[in-house]
C-alpha positions in Angstrom: 17.2 -22.0 -26.9 17.0 -23.3 -23.3 20.5 -22.3 -22.7 19.5 -18.6 -22.4 17.8 -19.9 -19.2 21.0 -20.8 -17.7 22.3 -18.8 -14.7 26.1 -18.2 -14.3 25.9 -19.0 -10.7 23.3 -20.7 -8.5 23.0 -20.2 -4.8 20.5 -21.1 -2.2 20.1 -17.4 -0.9 21.7 -14.1 -1.3 23.7 -14.6 1.7 25.7 -17.3 0.0 26.8 -14.7 -2.5 30.6 -14.2 -2.4 31.0 -10.5 -2.4 34.7 -10.8 -2.8 34.3 -12.7 -6.1 31.9 -10.3 -7.6 34.4 -7.5 -6.6 37.4 -9.0 -8.2 35.4 -9.6 -11.5 34.6 -5.6 -11.6 31.0 -5.7 -10.3 30.0 -2.4 -8.8 26.1 -2.8 -9.5 23.5 -5.4 -8.2 19.9 -5.4 -9.9 17.8 -7.6 -7.5 14.4 -9.1 -8.0 12.2 -8.6 -4.6 9.5 -11.4 -4.3 11.0 -14.7 -3.3 14.5 -13.5 -3.7 15.3 -11.0 -1.1 12.0 -11.9 1.1 9.0 -14.0 0.9 6.3 -12.9 -1.8 4.2 -12.0 1.3 6.5 -10.4 3.5 6.2 -6.6 3.5 9.4 -5.5 4.9 13.0 -6.6 4.8 14.2 -8.9 7.6 16.7 -7.8 10.1 19.1 -10.3 8.7 18.5 -8.8 4.9 18.8 -5.2 6.3 22.4 -6.2 7.6 23.2 -7.9 4.4 22.1 -4.8 2.2 24.1 -2.5 4.5 27.2 -4.6 4.1 26.6 -4.9 0.3 26.6 -1.0 0.2 29.3 -0.6 2.6 31.6 -2.4 0.2 30.6 0.3 -2.6 28.0 -1.7 -4.4 25.0 0.0 -5.8 21.7 -1.8 -5.5 18.6 -1.4 -7.4 15.3 -3.6 -7.2 13.6 -4.5 -10.6 10.3 -6.2 -9.7 7.2 -6.9 -12.0 5.1 -6.4 -9.0 3.3 -3.1 -8.4 4.3 0.3 -7.2 2.6 -0.1 -4.0 4.3 -3.4 -3.0 7.8 -2.5 -4.3 7.8 1.1 -2.9 6.8 0.1 0.4 9.6 -2.4 0.7 12.3 -0.3 -1.0 11.6 3.2 0.5 12.6 2.4 4.1 15.9 0.9 2.7 16.6 4.0 0.5 16.9 1.7 -2.5 15.9 2.8 -6.0 13.2 0.7 -7.6 11.5 -0.3 -10.8 8.2 -1.5 -10.4 5.8 -3.4 -13.1 9.1 -4.2 -14.9 7.5 -6.8 -17.5 10.8 -8.9 -17.0 12.3 -10.4 -19.2 11.6 -7.5 -21.3 14.9 -5.3 -21.8 13.6 -1.9 -20.9 13.6 -2.2 -17.1 17.2 -3.7 -17.1 18.5 -0.7 -19.4 16.6 1.5 -16.9 18.1 0.0 -14.0 21.6 0.1 -15.5 21.1 3.9 -16.2 20.2 4.2 -12.6 23.3 2.6 -11.3 25.3 4.5 -13.8 27.0 1.2 -15.1 27.5 -0.9 -17.9 26.4 -4.6 -18.1 29.9 -5.9 -17.4 29.8 -4.2 -14.0 26.5 -5.4 -13.0 24.9 -8.6 -11.9 21.2 -9.8 -11.6 19.9 -11.7 -8.6 16.6 -13.4 -9.1 14.6 -16.7 -8.2 13.2 -17.1 -11.8 14.8 -18.5 -15.0 12.0 -17.2 -16.9 12.1 -13.5 -15.8 15.4 -12.7 -13.9 17.8 -15.1 -15.6 16.5 -14.9 -19.2 16.3 -11.0 -18.9 19.8 -10.6 -17.6 21.4 -12.7 -19.9 19.8 -11.2 -23.0 21.3 -7.8 -21.6 24.7 -9.6 -21.0 24.6 -9.4 -17.5 26.0 -11.8 -14.8 22.9 -13.8 -13.6 22.6 -15.4 -10.2 19.6 -17.8 -9.5 18.6 -18.1 -5.9 16.3 -20.8 -4.6 12.8 -19.4 -3.9 12.4 -18.3 -0.3 8.5 -19.1 -0.3 7.3 -20.8 -3.2 3.9 -21.5 -1.7 3.1 -17.9 -1.8 3.7 -17.4 -5.6 1.1 -15.7 -7.8 -0.4 -17.3 -10.7 1.9 -16.0 -13.5 5.0 -17.1 -11.4 3.4 -20.9 -11.3 3.2 -20.6 -15.0 6.7 -19.7 -15.3 7.7 -22.7 -12.8 5.7 -25.1 -15.1 7.9 -23.7 -18.1 11.3 -23.9 -16.0 10.3 -27.4 -15.1 10.3 -28.3 -19.0 13.5 -26.1 -19.6 15.3 -28.2 -16.8 14.5 -31.6 -18.2 16.0 -30.4 -21.6 19.0 -28.9 -19.9 19.7 -32.0 -17.9 19.5 -34.3 -21.0 22.1 -31.9 -22.7 24.4 -32.3 -19.4 23.9 -28.5 -18.6 22.2 -28.7 -15.3 23.1 -30.7 -12.4 21.1 -30.7 -9.0 23.0 -29.7 -6.2 25.2 -27.8 -8.3 25.0 -24.4 -6.4 28.0 -21.7 -6.5 
């Protein structure tokens, strides 16, 4: 059961994702979480470094959509200046928002990756949809809300089980 929480790739940040590798896999679309994936949960806007990364991603022909469980005000304020489509109040790991994101991208699951910082929402939801999942280290875990903290407790239990089964190793990123 906990195997559904295993990402295909683990990285410390989005900046470590090998875009050449994604291209070689036929990936054309990126569904990304917002809070603690792209910026800290309390950062209202993209950092200059993130703007450059997103520009580079889109210049290579990738299409990006933000899928967040946060509200319209938070997600819209972040995504609109970047001209990135978004889905707010996504209720991840439910499939509906992932299906809608694929429609916005105009791509199939085999052409799309999900990037996020939570196993219980981003990875589980992406894996259930047959998407390639990339787990990033949370940017600012101290700023997380109540539900995220609950998810993190469940993740800790899952990690204990995955380690016992030999499926999770610390420091095993990329």
